[in-house]
DRENDO-1510 file (C-alpha; in Angstrom, 1 decimal, always signed):
<recs>
REC; n; res; u; v; w
REC; 1; UNK; +7.5; +5.9; +49.9 .
REC; 2; UNK; +10.1; +3.9; +48.0 .
REC; 3; UNK; +8.7; +1.8; +45.2 .
REC; 4; UNK; +10.5; -1.4; +46.4 .
REC; 5; UNK; +9.0; -1.1; +49.9 .
REC; 6; UNK; +5.4; -1.8; +48.9 .
REC; 7; UNK; +3.1; -2.6; +46.1 .
REC; 8; UNK; +2.0; +0.4; +44.0 .
REC; 9; UNK; -1.8; +0.5; +43.8 .
REC; 10; UNK; -2.2; +4.3; +43.4 .
REC; 11; UNK; -0.4; +7.0; +41.4 .
REC; 12; UNK; -1.0; +10.7; +41.1 .
REC; 13; UNK; -1.0; +11.7; +37.5 .
REC; 14; UNK; +0.2; +15.2; +38.4 .
REC; 15; UNK; +3.0; +14.9; +40.9 .
REC; 16; UNK; +3.7; +11.1; +40.5 .
REC; 17; UNK; +3.1; +10.3; +44.1 .
REC; 18; UNK; +2.7; +6.5; +44.6 .
REC; 19; UNK; +0.9; +4.6; +47.4 .
REC; 20; UNK; -0.1; +1.0; +48.3 .
REC; 21; UNK; -3.7; +2.0; +48.4 .
REC; 22; UNK; -6.0; +4.8; +47.2 .
REC; 23; UNK; -6.6; +7.7; +49.7 .
REC; 24; UNK; -10.1; +7.6; +51.2 .
REC; 25; UNK; -10.9; +11.2; +49.9 .
REC; 26; UNK; -9.6; +10.3; +46.4 .
REC; 27; UNK; -7.1; +13.2; +46.6 .
REC; 28; UNK; -3.4; +13.0; +46.2 .
REC; 29; UNK; -1.9; +13.4; +49.8 .
REC; 30; UNK; +1.2; +15.1; +48.3 .
REC; 31; UNK; -0.4; +17.7; +46.0 .
REC; 32; UNK; -4.2; +17.5; +46.5 .
REC; 33; UNK; -4.9; +16.5; +42.9 .
REC; 34; UNK; -8.0; +14.5; +42.1 .
REC; 35; UNK; -6.3; +12.9; +39.1 .
REC; 36; UNK; -5.4; +9.7; +40.9 .
REC; 37; UNK; -5.0; +6.4; +39.2 .
REC; 38; UNK; -6.1; +3.6; +41.6 .
REC; 39; UNK; -6.3; -0.1; +40.8 .
REC; 40; UNK; -5.5; -3.4; +42.5 .
REC; 41; UNK; -3.6; -4.6; +39.5 .
REC; 42; UNK; -1.7; -1.4; +38.8 .
REC; 43; UNK; +1.7; -2.8; +39.5 .
REC; 44; UNK; +1.1; -6.1; +37.7 .
REC; 45; UNK; +0.1; -4.8; +34.2 .
REC; 46; UNK; +2.7; -4.0; +31.6 .
REC; 47; UNK; +0.9; -3.8; +28.2 .
REC; 48; UNK; -0.6; -0.5; +27.1 .
REC; 49; UNK; -2.2; +1.2; +24.2 .
REC; 50; UNK; -1.4; +4.9; +23.5 .
REC; 51; UNK; -3.7; +6.9; +21.4 .
REC; 52; UNK; -3.2; +10.6; +20.5 .
REC; 53; UNK; -6.3; +12.6; +21.1 .
REC; 54; UNK; -7.9; +13.8; +17.8 .
REC; 55; UNK; -4.3; +13.9; +16.5 .
REC; 56; UNK; -4.6; +15.8; +13.2 .
REC; 57; UNK; -7.1; +18.3; +14.6 .
REC; 58; UNK; -5.1; +18.8; +17.8 .
REC; 59; UNK; -2.0; +19.7; +15.8 .
REC; 60; UNK; -4.0; +22.2; +13.8 .
REC; 61; UNK; -5.5; +23.7; +17.0 .
REC; 62; UNK; -2.2; +23.9; +18.7 .
REC; 63; UNK; -0.6; +25.8; +15.8 .
REC; 64; UNK; -3.7; +28.1; +15.4 .
REC; 65; UNK; -4.8; +29.1; +18.9 .
REC; 66; UNK; -7.8; +31.0; +17.4 .
REC; 67; UNK; -9.4; +27.7; +16.6 .
REC; 68; UNK; -9.2; +26.4; +20.2 .
REC; 69; UNK; -12.9; +26.6; +20.9 .
REC; 70; UNK; -14.2; +26.0; +17.4 .
REC; 71; UNK; -15.3; +22.8; +15.8 .
REC; 72; UNK; -12.5; +21.6; +13.5 .
REC; 73; UNK; -12.6; +18.9; +10.9 .
REC; 74; UNK; -9.6; +17.6; +9.1 .
REC; 75; UNK; -10.5; +16.0; +5.8 .
REC; 76; UNK; -11.1; +16.2; +2.0 .
REC; 77; UNK; -13.5; +18.2; -0.1 .
REC; 78; UNK; -17.3; +17.8; -0.2 .
REC; 79; UNK; -16.9; +14.3; -1.8 .
REC; 80; UNK; -14.2; +13.2; +0.7 .
REC; 81; UNK; -14.5; +11.9; +4.2 .
REC; 82; UNK; -13.5; +13.1; +7.7 .
REC; 83; UNK; -10.0; +12.1; +8.7 .
REC; 84; UNK; -10.2; +13.5; +12.2 .
REC; 85; UNK; -12.8; +15.6; +14.0 .
REC; 86; UNK; -11.9; +17.6; +17.1 .
REC; 87; UNK; -13.9; +17.0; +20.3 .
REC; 88; UNK; -16.0; +20.1; +19.8 .
REC; 89; UNK; -17.1; +18.8; +16.4 .
REC; 90; UNK; -17.8; +15.4; +17.9 .
REC; 91; UNK; -20.4; +17.0; +20.1 .
REC; 92; UNK; -22.4; +17.6; +16.9 .
REC; 93; UNK; -22.1; +13.9; +15.9 .
REC; 94; UNK; -19.1; +14.3; +13.5 .
REC; 95; UNK; -16.8; +11.2; +13.4 .
REC; 96; UNK; -13.9; +9.7; +11.5 .
REC; 97; UNK; -14.7; +8.3; +8.1 .
REC; 98; UNK; -18.0; +10.2; +7.9 .
REC; 99; UNK; -18.7; +11.6; +4.4 .
REC; 100; UNK; -17.9; +15.3; +4.4 .
REC; 101; UNK; -21.3; +16.4; +3.2 .
REC; 102; UNK; -22.9; +14.6; +6.2 .
REC; 103; UNK; -20.3; +16.1; +8.6 .
REC; 104; UNK; -21.0; +19.7; +7.3 .
REC; 105; UNK; -24.7; +19.1; +7.5 .
REC; 106; UNK; -24.3; +18.0; +11.2 .
REC; 107; UNK; -21.9; +20.9; +11.9 .
REC; 108; UNK; -22.3; +23.7; +9.3 .
REC; 109; UNK; -20.0; +26.0; +11.3 .
REC; 110; UNK; -17.1; +23.7; +11.3 .
REC; 111; UNK; -13.7; +24.9; +10.2 .
REC; 112; UNK; -12.5; +22.4; +7.5 .
REC; 113; UNK; -8.8; +21.9; +7.0 .
REC; 114; UNK; -7.1; +19.7; +4.5 .
REC; 115; UNK; -4.7; +17.2; +6.0 .
REC; 116; UNK; -1.1; +18.4; +6.2 .
REC; 117; UNK; +1.1; +15.3; +6.7 .
REC; 118; UNK; +4.3; +17.4; +6.6 .
REC; 119; UNK; +3.2; +18.6; +10.0 .
REC; 120; UNK; +1.7; +15.4; +11.4 .
REC; 121; UNK; +4.5; +13.0; +10.6 .
REC; 122; UNK; +7.2; +14.9; +12.5 .
REC; 123; UNK; +4.9; +15.2; +15.5 .
REC; 124; UNK; +4.3; +11.5; +15.4 .
REC; 125; UNK; +8.0; +10.8; +15.3 .
REC; 126; UNK; +8.5; +13.1; +18.3 .
REC; 127; UNK; +5.9; +11.3; +20.4 .
REC; 128; UNK; +6.9; +7.8; +19.5 .
REC; 129; UNK; +10.6; +8.7; +19.9 .
REC; 130; UNK; +9.7; +9.4; +23.6 .
REC; 131; UNK; +8.0; +6.0; +23.8 .
REC; 132; UNK; +11.0; +4.3; +22.3 .
REC; 133; UNK; +13.2; +5.6; +25.1 .
REC; 134; UNK; +11.3; +3.4; +27.5 .
REC; 135; UNK; +11.2; +0.1; +25.5 .
REC; 136; UNK; +11.9; -1.2; +22.0 .
REC; 137; UNK; +8.7; -3.2; +22.1 .
REC; 138; UNK; +6.5; -0.7; +20.4 .
REC; 139; UNK; +4.0; -1.6; +17.6 .
REC; 140; UNK; +2.5; +1.4; +15.9 .
REC; 141; UNK; -0.9; +1.1; +14.2 .
REC; 142; UNK; -0.8; +4.5; +12.5 .
REC; 143; UNK; +0.7; +7.9; +13.0 .
REC; 144; UNK; -1.3; +8.4; +16.2 .
REC; 145; UNK; -1.5; +5.1; +18.1 .
REC; 146; UNK; +0.6; +2.2; +19.2 .
REC; 147; UNK; +0.8; -0.8; +21.6 .
REC; 148; UNK; +3.6; -0.7; +24.1 .
REC; 149; UNK; +5.0; -3.7; +26.2 .
REC; 150; UNK; +6.9; -2.5; +29.2 .
REC; 151; UNK; +7.4; -5.9; +30.9 .
REC; 152; UNK; +10.8; -6.1; +32.6 .
REC; 153; UNK; +11.6; -2.4; +32.4 .
REC; 154; UNK; +10.9; -1.5; +36.1 .
REC; 155; UNK; +14.5; -1.3; +37.2 .
REC; 156; UNK; +15.7; +0.3; +34.0 .
REC; 157; UNK; +13.1; +3.1; +34.0 .
REC; 158; UNK; +12.7; +3.6; +37.8 .
REC; 159; UNK; +9.2; +2.2; +38.5 .
REC; 160; UNK; +6.4; +0.0; +37.4 .
REC; 161; UNK; +5.0; +0.3; +33.9 .
REC; 162; UNK; +2.0; +2.3; +35.1 .
REC; 163; UNK; +4.2; +5.0; +36.7 .
REC; 164; UNK; +6.4; +5.1; +33.5 .
REC; 165; UNK; +3.3; +5.7; +31.4 .
REC; 166; UNK; +2.0; +8.4; +33.7 .
REC; 167; UNK; +5.3; +10.2; +33.4 .
REC; 168; UNK; +5.3; +9.7; +29.6 .
REC; 169; UNK; +1.8; +11.1; +29.2 .
REC; 170; UNK; +2.8; +14.3; +31.0 .
REC; 171; UNK; +6.1; +14.6; +29.1 .
REC; 172; UNK; +4.3; +14.4; +25.8 .
REC; 173; UNK; +1.9; +17.1; +26.8 .
REC; 174; UNK; +4.6; +19.3; +28.2 .
REC; 175; UNK; +7.0; +19.0; +25.2 .
REC; 176; UNK; +4.6; +18.9; +22.3 .
REC; 177; UNK; +1.4; +20.6; +23.5 .
REC; 178; UNK; -0.6; +17.6; +22.4 .
REC; 179; UNK; -2.5; +15.1; +24.6 .
REC; 180; UNK; -2.7; +11.3; +24.6 .
REC; 181; UNK; -4.9; +8.8; +26.2 .
REC; 182; UNK; -3.6; +5.5; +27.6 .
REC; 183; UNK; -5.1; +2.1; +28.3 .
REC; 184; UNK; -3.3; -0.4; +30.5 .
REC; 185; UNK; -4.5; -4.0; +30.5 .
REC; 186; UNK; -3.4; -7.7; +30.3 .
REC; 187; UNK; -3.6; -7.9; +26.5 .
REC; 188; UNK; -3.7; -5.8; +23.3 .
REC; 189; UNK; -7.5; -6.0; +22.8 .
REC; 190; UNK; -8.3; -4.8; +26.4 .
REC; 191; UNK; -5.6; -2.2; +26.3 .
REC; 192; UNK; -7.0; -0.6; +23.1 .
REC; 193; UNK; -10.5; -0.7; +24.5 .
REC; 194; UNK; -9.3; +0.9; +27.8 .
REC; 195; UNK; -7.6; +3.8; +25.9 .
REC; 196; UNK; -11.0; +4.7; +24.4 .
REC; 197; UNK; -12.8; +4.7; +27.8 .
REC; 198; UNK; -11.7; +8.1; +29.1 .
REC; 199; UNK; -10.8; +10.5; +26.3 .
REC; 200; UNK; -9.2; +13.0; +25.9 .
REC; 201; UNK; -6.2; +13.1; +28.2 .
REC; 202; UNK; -7.4; +9.9; +29.9 .
REC; 203; UNK; -5.7; +6.9; +31.6 .
REC; 204; UNK; -7.8; +3.8; +32.1 .
REC; 205; UNK; -6.9; +0.4; +33.6 .
REC; 206; UNK; -8.8; -2.8; +32.9 .
REC; 207; UNK; -7.5; -5.7; +35.0 .
REC; 208; UNK; -7.9; -9.4; +34.4 .
REC; 209; UNK; -10.3; -9.8; +37.3 .
REC; 210; UNK; -12.8; -7.3; +36.0 .
REC; 211; UNK; -12.4; -7.8; +32.3 .
REC; 212; UNK; -15.5; -9.9; +31.7 .
REC; 213; UNK; -17.7; -7.6; +33.7 .
REC; 214; UNK; -16.4; -4.6; +31.8 .
REC; 215; UNK; -16.9; -6.2; +28.5 .
REC; 216; UNK; -20.4; -7.8; +29.0 .
REC; 217; UNK; -22.7; -4.7; +28.7 .
REC; 218; UNK; -20.8; -3.2; +25.8 .
REC; 219; UNK; -22.3; -3.4; +22.3 .
REC; 220; UNK; -20.8; -6.0; +19.8 .
REC; 221; UNK; -19.6; -3.1; +17.7 .
REC; 222; UNK; -17.0; -2.4; +20.4 .
REC; 223; UNK; -15.1; -5.5; +19.2 .
REC; 224; UNK; -12.4; -5.0; +16.6 .
REC; 225; UNK; -13.5; -6.2; +13.2 .
REC; 226; UNK; -17.2; -5.6; +13.9 .
REC; 227; UNK; -18.4; -2.8; +11.7 .
REC; 228; UNK; -21.9; -1.5; +11.3 .
REC; 229; UNK; -23.1; -4.1; +8.8 .
REC; 230; UNK; -21.7; -7.1; +10.8 .
REC; 231; UNK; -23.0; -5.5; +14.0 .
REC; 232; UNK; -26.5; -5.4; +12.5 .
REC; 233; UNK; -26.1; -9.1; +11.5 .
REC; 234; UNK; -25.0; -10.1; +15.0 .
REC; 235; UNK; -27.9; -8.2; +16.6 .
REC; 236; UNK; -30.4; -9.8; +14.3 .
REC; 237; UNK; -29.0; -13.2; +15.3 .
REC; 238; UNK; -29.6; -12.3; +19.0 .
REC; 239; UNK; -26.1; -11.0; +19.9 .
REC; 240; UNK; -26.5; -7.4; +20.9 .
REC; 241; UNK; -23.8; -7.2; +23.6 .
REC; 242; UNK; -20.4; -8.7; +24.1 .
REC; 243; UNK; -22.0; -10.6; +27.1 .
REC; 244; UNK; -24.4; -12.3; +24.6 .
REC; 245; UNK; -21.5; -13.6; +22.6 .
REC; 246; UNK; -19.7; -14.7; +25.8 .
REC; 247; UNK; -22.7; -16.8; +26.7 .
REC; 248; UNK; -23.0; -18.4; +23.3 .
REC; 249; UNK; -21.8; -21.9; +22.4 .
REC; 250; UNK; -18.6; -21.4; +20.4 .
REC; 251; UNK; -19.7; -24.2; +18.1 .
REC; 252; UNK; -22.8; -22.2; +17.2 .
REC; 253; UNK; -20.6; -19.1; +16.5 .
REC; 254; UNK; -18.4; -21.2; +14.3 .
REC; 255; UNK; -21.3; -22.5; +12.3 .
REC; 256; UNK; -22.7; -19.0; +11.8 .
REC; 257; UNK; -19.6; -17.0; +11.2 .
REC; 258; UNK; -16.7; -19.4; +10.5 .
REC; 259; UNK; -13.3; -18.4; +11.8 .
REC; 260; UNK; -14.7; -15.0; +12.8 .
REC; 261; UNK; -17.0; -16.8; +15.2 .
REC; 262; UNK; -14.0; -18.3; +17.2 .
REC; 263; UNK; -12.3; -14.9; +17.3 .
REC; 264; UNK; -15.5; -13.3; +18.6 .
REC; 265; UNK; -15.8; -16.0; +21.3 .
REC; 266; UNK; -12.2; -15.4; +22.4 .
REC; 267; UNK; -12.6; -11.6; +22.5 .
REC; 268; UNK; -15.8; -11.8; +24.4 .
REC; 269; UNK; -14.0; -13.8; +27.0 .
REC; 270; UNK; -11.2; -11.1; +27.1 .
REC; 271; UNK; -8.7; -13.5; +25.4 .
REC; 272; UNK; -6.1; -12.1; +23.0 .
REC; 273; UNK; -2.8; -13.9; +22.7 .
REC; 274; UNK; -1.1; -11.5; +20.2 .
REC; 275; UNK; +2.2; -10.1; +21.4 .
REC; 276; UNK; +3.4; -6.6; +20.7 .
REC; 277; UNK; +5.5; -7.0; +17.6 .
REC; 278; UNK; +7.8; -4.2; +16.6 .
REC; 279; UNK; +8.6; -6.0; +13.3 .
REC; 280; UNK; +5.0; -5.7; +12.4 .
REC; 281; UNK; +5.4; -1.9; +12.7 .
REC; 282; UNK; +4.6; -0.7; +9.2 .
REC; 283; UNK; +3.1; +2.7; +8.6 .
REC; 284; UNK; +2.8; +2.2; +4.9 .
REC; 285; UNK; +3.4; +0.0; +1.9 .
REC; 286; UNK; +3.4; +0.6; -1.8 .
REC; 287; UNK; +4.1; -0.6; -5.3 .
REC; 288; UNK; +5.2; +1.5; -8.3 .
REC; 289; UNK; +6.6; +1.2; -11.8 .
REC; 290; UNK; +8.6; +3.4; -14.2 .
REC; 291; UNK; +7.6; +3.5; -17.8 .
REC; 292; UNK; +9.8; +2.8; -20.8 .
REC; 293; UNK; +8.1; +5.8; -22.5 .
REC; 294; UNK; +6.2; +8.7; -21.0 .
REC; 295; UNK; +2.5; +8.2; -20.8 .
REC; 296; UNK; -0.3; +10.7; -21.0 .
REC; 297; UNK; -3.4; +8.8; -22.0 .
REC; 298; UNK; -5.8; +7.8; -19.2 .
REC; 299; UNK; -6.3; +4.3; -20.5 .
REC; 300; UNK; -2.5; +3.7; -20.7 .
REC; 301; UNK; -1.9; +5.0; -17.2 .
REC; 302; UNK; -4.8; +2.9; -15.8 .
REC; 303; UNK; -3.4; -0.2; -17.5 .
REC; 304; UNK; -0.2; +0.3; -15.6 .
REC; 305; UNK; -2.0; +1.1; -12.4 .
REC; 306; UNK; -4.2; -2.0; -12.2 .
REC; 307; UNK; -1.4; -4.7; -11.8 .
REC; 308; UNK; +0.2; -2.5; -9.1 .
REC; 309; UNK; -3.1; -2.5; -7.3 .
REC; 310; UNK; -3.3; -6.3; -7.6 .
REC; 311; UNK; +0.3; -6.7; -6.3 .
REC; 312; UNK; -0.3; -4.4; -3.3 .
REC; 313; UNK; -3.7; -5.8; -2.4 .
REC; 314; UNK; -2.3; -9.4; -2.5 .
REC; 315; UNK; +0.6; -8.4; -0.3 .
REC; 316; UNK; -1.8; -6.7; +2.1 .
REC; 317; UNK; -3.9; -9.8; +2.4 .
REC; 318; UNK; -0.9; -12.1; +2.9 .
REC; 319; UNK; +0.4; -9.8; +5.6 .
REC; 320; UNK; -3.0; -9.5; +7.3 .
REC; 321; UNK; -3.2; -5.7; +7.1 .
REC; 322; UNK; -5.6; -3.2; +5.7 .
REC; 323; UNK; -5.9; +0.6; +5.4 .
REC; 324; UNK; -8.4; +3.3; +4.8 .
REC; 325; UNK; -5.7; +5.7; +3.4 .
REC; 326; UNK; -4.9; +5.2; -0.3 .
REC; 327; UNK; -2.1; +7.2; -1.9 .
REC; 328; UNK; -1.5; +7.8; -5.6 .
REC; 329; UNK; +2.1; +8.7; -6.7 .
REC; 330; UNK; +3.0; +10.2; -10.1 .
REC; 331; UNK; +6.4; +11.4; -11.4 .
REC; 332; UNK; +6.4; +14.0; -14.1 .
REC; 333; UNK; +8.9; +14.3; -16.9 .
REC; 334; UNK; +10.7; +17.0; -15.0 .
REC; 335; UNK; +11.1; +14.4; -12.2 .
REC; 336; UNK; +8.7; +16.3; -9.8 .
REC; 337; UNK; +6.8; +13.9; -7.7 .
REC; 338; UNK; +3.1; +14.4; -7.1 .
REC; 339; UNK; +1.2; +12.5; -4.4 .
REC; 340; UNK; -2.5; +12.5; -3.8 .
REC; 341; UNK; -4.3; +10.7; -1.0 .
REC; 342; UNK; -7.7; +10.1; +0.2 .
REC; 343; UNK; -9.4; +8.3; +3.1 .
REC; 344; UNK; -11.9; +5.5; +2.3 .
REC; 345; UNK; -15.0; +4.9; +4.4 .
REC; 346; UNK; -13.9; +1.4; +5.4 .
REC; 347; UNK; -10.5; -0.4; +5.4 .
REC; 348; UNK; -9.4; -1.6; +2.0 .
REC; 349; UNK; -7.7; -4.9; +1.1 .
REC; 350; UNK; -8.8; -5.5; -2.5 .
REC; 351; UNK; -7.3; -4.4; -5.8 .
REC; 352; UNK; -10.7; -3.4; -7.1 .
REC; 353; UNK; -11.3; -0.9; -4.2 .
REC; 354; UNK; -7.7; +0.4; -4.5 .
REC; 355; UNK; -8.0; +0.9; -8.3 .
REC; 356; UNK; -11.4; +2.7; -8.0 .
REC; 357; UNK; -9.9; +5.1; -5.4 .
REC; 358; UNK; -6.7; +5.7; -7.3 .
REC; 359; UNK; -8.5; +6.2; -10.6 .
REC; 360; UNK; -10.5; +9.0; -9.0 .
REC; 361; UNK; -7.3; +10.6; -7.7 .
REC; 362; UNK; -5.7; +10.2; -11.1 .
REC; 363; UNK; -8.5; +11.9; -13.1 .
REC; 364; UNK; -7.7; +15.5; -12.1 .
REC; 365; UNK; -4.0; +15.0; -12.8 .
REC; 366; UNK; -4.5; +14.0; -16.5 .
REC; 367; UNK; -3.3; +16.1; -19.4 .
REC; 368; UNK; +0.4; +15.9; -18.9 .
REC; 369; UNK; +3.0; +13.1; -19.5 .
REC; 370; UNK; +4.2; +11.0; -16.6 .
REC; 371; UNK; +7.2; +8.7; -16.3 .
REC; 372; UNK; +6.1; +6.8; -13.1 .
REC; 373; UNK; +2.9; +5.7; -11.4 .
REC; 374; UNK; +2.5; +4.1; -7.9 .
REC; 375; UNK; -0.1; +3.1; -5.5 .
REC; 376; UNK; +0.3; +3.0; -1.7 .
REC; 377; UNK; -1.5; +2.3; +1.6 .
REC; 378; UNK; -0.7; +4.7; +4.5 .
REC; 379; UNK; -1.4; +4.1; +8.2 .
REC; 380; UNK; -1.9; +0.3; +7.7 .
REC; 381; UNK; -3.2; -1.7; +10.6 .
REC; 382; UNK; -3.9; -5.3; +11.4 .
REC; 383; UNK; -6.9; -6.5; +9.4 .
REC; 384; UNK; -8.3; -8.1; +12.5 .
REC; 385; UNK; -8.4; -4.7; +14.2 .
REC; 386; UNK; -9.8; -2.8; +11.2 .
REC; 387; UNK; -13.5; -1.9; +11.8 .
REC; 388; UNK; -14.7; -3.5; +8.6 .
REC; 389; UNK; -18.1; -4.6; +7.6 .
REC; 390; UNK; -17.5; -8.3; +7.4 .
REC; 391; UNK; -20.7; -9.4; +5.8 .
REC; 392; UNK; -22.6; -8.7; +2.6 .
REC; 393; UNK; -20.9; -5.6; +1.1 .
REC; 394; UNK; -19.3; -5.1; -2.3 .
REC; 395; UNK; -15.9; -4.9; -0.6 .
REC; 396; UNK; -16.3; -8.1; +1.4 .
REC; 397; UNK; -17.6; -10.0; -1.6 .
REC; 398; UNK; -14.7; -8.8; -3.7 .
REC; 399; UNK; -12.3; -9.8; -0.8 .
REC; 400; UNK; -13.5; -13.3; -0.9 .
REC; 401; UNK; -13.1; -13.5; -4.7 .
REC; 402; UNK; -9.6; -12.0; -4.6 .
REC; 403; UNK; -8.6; -14.3; -1.7 .
REC; 404; UNK; -9.7; -17.3; -3.8 .
REC; 405; UNK; -7.7; -16.0; -6.7 .
REC; 406; UNK; -4.6; -15.7; -4.5 .
REC; 407; UNK; -5.0; -19.4; -3.7 .
REC; 408; UNK; -5.3; -20.4; -7.3 .
REC; 409; UNK; -2.3; -18.4; -8.3 .
REC; 410; UNK; -0.3; -19.9; -5.4 .
REC; 411; UNK; -1.2; -23.4; -6.7 .
REC; 412; UNK; -1.1; -23.0; -10.5 .
REC; 413; UNK; +1.1; -19.9; -11.1 .
REC; 414; UNK; +0.6; -16.2; -11.6 .
REC; 415; UNK; -1.2; -16.6; -15.0 .
REC; 416; UNK; -3.7; -19.1; -13.7 .
REC; 417; UNK; -6.2; -16.2; -13.3 .
REC; 418; UNK; -5.9; -13.0; -15.3 .
REC; 419; UNK; -8.3; -10.1; -14.8 .
REC; 420; UNK; -10.0; -8.7; -18.0 .
REC; 421; UNK; -8.5; -5.3; -17.2 .
REC; 422; UNK; -5.0; -6.7; -17.2 .
REC; 423; UNK; -5.5; -7.9; -20.8 .
REC; 424; UNK; -5.6; -4.3; -22.0 .
REC; 425; UNK; -1.9; -3.8; -21.2 .
</recs>
């Protein structure tokens, strides 16, 4: 069947057969595969979210076949947190951002591997290089996920976006040995949610007609920006499901939660007007300084580190981004660069949280002179999509205070508010 002759409502994910309706026996009439994608809006949707399946752990398992059937955790030491857990480890209850001691208690037989970004970054570039061959409208959230807008590419790429994505999914698996899951939907929020509905190696479609019904029974924590603490607040206020929020009066949500209330109302009604923005594609951001004289003392190094944290945190807030991955950079007197990174339990946007994290990373490196220090955020993402605890935590209270300081400095100048720590410089 030629694509131009009829609507495409069914696609085989194995042989790429297409049809204007799904076969009655749910098998591909060309190859017999049960991996059929069938949806009434299949040829109308063009916005997708691609998510690599347990990316870091999958790279490690691919490169070490002996780990294939074992639980694998990629993360820091006993005081660190889980960066990625493979799907075997997830069966034991291990998840991203879980403290390592809890993860090992849940899965004592897990193989723990330190992150190896010199392997992950090239693989990420390979995967998103393939995506970029289909469209320039790609907005990455991190090394392992991105939104993709394929509107208007049907003629150029030989088929509707759904067919292009099915081909892409198979190509990635064939050429890299890694799997991805894809969500196809009318907007960014629904596409990201869809990509999480059938993992690993999944492809889910959520159309406009069914969006409200799909969302309604889901817990409020399925919404971007609703972390465990905020989720508890919502449940105590009588909003346990997304359907509960959809039924609420938006004025009541505004009174209770301010601007977050309006966003919750929009999302609960499947509304998200954000476009895929390649210019917002930023995997990391940083600030650094070179000293006039080499520094060894902890207090002197920390005095240089604090204003960098303030600068970076302020920029993150202005750009509306956050990150759980904090990176410390040091340059020795022999010009060798040392980088240390860690993953925080929740997304960070404040100087105080950055400084506390970087200070802990700096401590083991003390005892030698340095000529440069820097602070960075890796794998940044939209703050609206970051699963933060929005209410009553030290980080959120600090965020409110630092945001207020931003406003004062904008109005009265940089020196309008000076932190006590900065006076030590």
